[in-house]
C-alpha angles and dihedrals in degrees: 000000000000119000090211119103123212108289140169122281092266110034120181113263130220141191115214117213122193083011099177107184093333109272094149090040096054092049094048096047089049086058090055100262124134124234110221099173145005131200118198131151100202111087093207091054090047090055089055090049092050091053096045099036106030094161095059124092113236136208134179108211128062090198093062097035095109093055091043092051094048089050092059115117117269135282083053112193120246116248112231096176138018116205125190143160098196120202113294103190096104092045100045119105087228092063137061091273100229085158122195088342088067122101095243107034089039086072084088087088091055087051089051091053090055090050091049092051098044097036098204118192093236141029129203112188135171140188143147122292088250086079088075095056106028111123089004092299096308093117093054089047088053091051092051093044091050093051092045089050088056090055103262132134108217135207123184142181140167111244127187119218092216089073091054102057101282119122092223137079103241114159119192137172112239121197126192119194128193119193115235098005149032118307105242114199133163111286094239089066096047133083108268127218088249091054091048090053089050092052091050092048093050092047090051094049091050094045093240121156112218120209107270096244091050091045091052094046092049092046092051091048093045090054096059135069121250109275119247102234120012126001134200140195101197147172107196139183118241091240138001117268117257 
């Protein structure tokens, strides 16, 4: 049985990296998008993906994903969006916090190489809140700088699953990237000026030094009123890549 719902003649397509058992994938196909590929190391998880998403091509190694994708039979579908929840173990407050220098969470840079090669229009990324504070914020700064360097405007916010119908407190950082411009998202999903002021106050009370670009972005956001329609908390490139 196909996992795809009825959709228009030209649904948006997505490639799922670090796919697990397809949480991102299920949500996106329910919204009418089409999964054109999945990358997952665990063979048990891949067996679940094969059963639930039989139409999608699958691969097992993030490091060879670019070559695998370019070897797909023609006409190869375009990738409109890349989604990924890359490994969190080195970023989590429950771990040793090696950060992006760690063997597992450092796979973010392999993810970034895939994004740079495929150049999707949109990104949807997720990780634990420890990403914001690991190495005193330097790792989050590195994530933003990497995505901006690839030509994406980025918006982010911490969301808690308990406010979305799940009987569990599960806070995660969500990042949305838009290639060639700012990532506009509904204001209720963006960091508000009030929240930015709260982050700056807490950092000051605890004597924490935020990375200068993050400090500046928060200060600029804290100084303005909430926008009326859509809001954004963005890091953007000066111009779209060629």
